[in-house]
N, C-alpha and C positions, 0 to 999 in steps of 0.2 A: 556391532557394525551399523553405522549410520550412513544412509544415502539420501541426499537431497535432490529431488527433481525440481528445477527452478529455472527462471529466466532472469537475466541480468537486470533488465529495466522494469520488471514487475515489482510494484510496491509491496505486494504481499510476500513475494520471495525475499525482498530486502528485509522485511520484518524477521523472517525465519533466519536469515543469514546473520543479522545483528545478534539475535539470541544465541545462536551457535557460537559465534565468536566471543560474545561476552562470557560464556561459560567455558571457553577454552576447549571445545569439543572438536575432535577430528571427524571429518565426514567425507564421503565420496561425493563429488559434485557431478550431477548429470544435467547439463543444460538442455532445455526443451525449446525447440524452434517454434515459437508461437505463430510467426508469419506463415510457416509451412504447415501449420495445424497439427504438429506432432502431439499436442495435448488432446487431440480428438482421435488419435490412432487407437485401435482396439486394445493393443497391449497396455497403453497408458490408461485407458478407461477402466481396465481391470484393477489398477491401483487406485485411481481417483475417478469414480463415475461422474463427477461434476465436470470433468474436462477442463480443469483450470490448474494453475500452479500457485503455490508449491505443494509437493507431496513429500513427506518424510517417510522413509522406510527404515525401521529399526528391527534388526534381526529377522527380516523377512515380513514384518507386519507393517502395513501402510497406516500413516496418520495424516489426515487432511485438515485443511483450514489453518491459515497462518497463526491466528490467535490460539487455536487448540494446540498447534504444534509447539508454540512457545510455552504454554502451560505444561504440556506433556514433558518437554525437555527439562523444565524446572522440577517436576516431580520425580522424573527418572534419574536426574543427575543433580541432587540437592546441594552439592558443593557450589559455592558462590551463588546463593539464592537470589532470585529476581522477583520474589513474591513476599508480601508481609508475613511475619511469623504467626499472626493472630487471625482468628476467623473474621473479625470485623474488618480488619485491614484487607484481607483477601476479598471480602465481599465488595469493598469499595473499589478495589482494583478491577474486579470482574464487571462492575457497573461501568467503569471506564471502557473496558474492552467491548462490551455490548454496544455502547454508544459509538465508539470508534468504528466498529464493524458496520453499524447501521447507517451512520450519518457521513463522516468525512471519507471513509473508504469508498463508499458508493459515489459520493459527490465528486471525488477527484477523477473518477473514470471519465466523466463527461468532458471537461476541458482537455484531458489527456488525449482522448481519441480525436476530438476536434482539432487539437493543436499539432498532432503528430502522425496519426495513422490513416487519415482519409485517403492518402495517396494509394493505399493498397486496394481501394475499391473503385478507382477511377475507371470509367468506361462501363461499369455495371449498371444496368437499369434496375428498377425497383424489384422486379420479379426475380431476376438472376441473383440479386443481392440477398433476397429473402431465402432462396433455395440454397445458395452456395455458402452464404456467410451466417445468416441468422438461424435458420431452422436446424442446422447441424449441431448447434451448441446446447448441451443438456441444461446448463445453468443460466446462460446469458442470452438465450433466444430473444426474449422480449426487450432486453437492453439493446441488442443489435437492431431489432425491428424498429424501435423508437428512433434510433440514430439514422438508419437508412444510409444509402451510398453518398448522400450529400452532407451528412453530419447533423448534429443536434441543432435545434432552434436556438435563437437568441434567448427565448424564455427559459429553456433548459439550462443554458449556460449561466444565466443570471441566478436561477434557483440554486445551482451548484455552488456558485461563488458565495451566495448568502449562507449556505450551509457550512462552508469552510469558515466564513467570518464568524458565525456563531460558535463553531468549534474553538476558534482562537480566543473568543471572548470567554468561553468556559475555562480554557486553559489558563488565561490571564488571571482569572479569579482564583483558581486552584493554586496557582504558583505563588500567591500571596502568603501561603502557609509554609513555604519551603522551596528549595531549589528544584524539586521534582513534583510531579503531579500529585503524589501521595505524601508530600512533605519532605522529610529528610531522606527517605528511602527511594532509591532508583529502582523502578520496577518494569514489568512487561508493559504496563500502560504507556510509559515513556517510549519504549521500543516500538510499539505498534503504531503510534501516531507519528513518529519521527519521519518515516519515508513519505508520508502524505504531505507534511509541511515542506519537506525537501522538494517533492514534485511540484508543489504550487510555486515555490521559489524558482524552480527550473523553468516553469511556464511563464514566469514574469509577474506573478501575483504576490510577491513578497511585501508589497505596500499594504497588504492587509494588516501586517503587524510591525513593519519597519518604520523608520522615521519618527520614532517616539509614540506610535499609535498603541502598541502593546509591548512595553519595554520588558516585561518579565518573559514573554514568549520569545522576544528577540534574544535575550540573554540565555534562555533555555536552549534555543536552537543553536546558538554559538557553542555552548558547552556540549551539546549532543555531537556536533560536527568534530569536536576535539577528541572525542572518545576513540581509542584505537579500534574497537570493535565496529563502530560506525564507519570509520575510514576503510577498514578491510571489506566491509559489506558493499562499499561503493567504489569499486575500481573503475578504471576508464571503461566506458561503455555501459555503465549502470544508470546514467541519466539520459533522458531522451535527447537532450541537446548535444550529447557526445556523438551521436551517429545519425540523427535525423534533422531535417530542416524544420524546426519547431516554429509554428506560427506564433508571433509574440502575443502574449495574453490570451492565447488559445481562441482567438476569434471574438473575445469579449470587447464590447465597445461602450459599456456603461462607465459610470464614474464611481470609483471606489470610495466608500464612506470612511 
């Protein structure tokens, strides 16, 4: 029995959903209301003490962190494998996963919040924001403190865009050796970065790779969007622009190189 606690527009939840659909696994869907702070409710924190989504529960046992969930699913359900068969290949995939978690996953949150979620904090002064929004979060306390009720600074946005651009450059180089990040084999590395690229496109940053700038990434993204599992993981409401008034380019006013 698989149960996924997730949110439609959460990029990390999207990673887990793509993996589940790629492997053809049935699961019970439990949507978590992030705006209502259901992820911070005591009963949810018992499953995931980080207070974030997604959480996978398999036969009563919780598994947290989207990349860990994807690897767990691949090990538990080895049919239709999404990892390389050899140790070196798996090491290279895991190196991608660590990079994706540390760099673009964190970077995408900055324009996402600036571009879509600041309305939630309208009217809060700095102290109320700190008490009601930042300090109640086990994992993202300092992220929220840095953001504040008025959003991230221009410098923060520019740093995040630079990190995404560097990610795309690394992808472009890797894709020279095959249609996927690890060559001929489609893996969890492709799955975990795909929602981040999609989010940046949704926020108006696709010119990082489009218009001939990164042709291999453009082709990779097109093929990702054509995969049935990707399409199932992105129903209506899964993108910020589906239900929020997204600020174009998430407040970024610089010039894209």
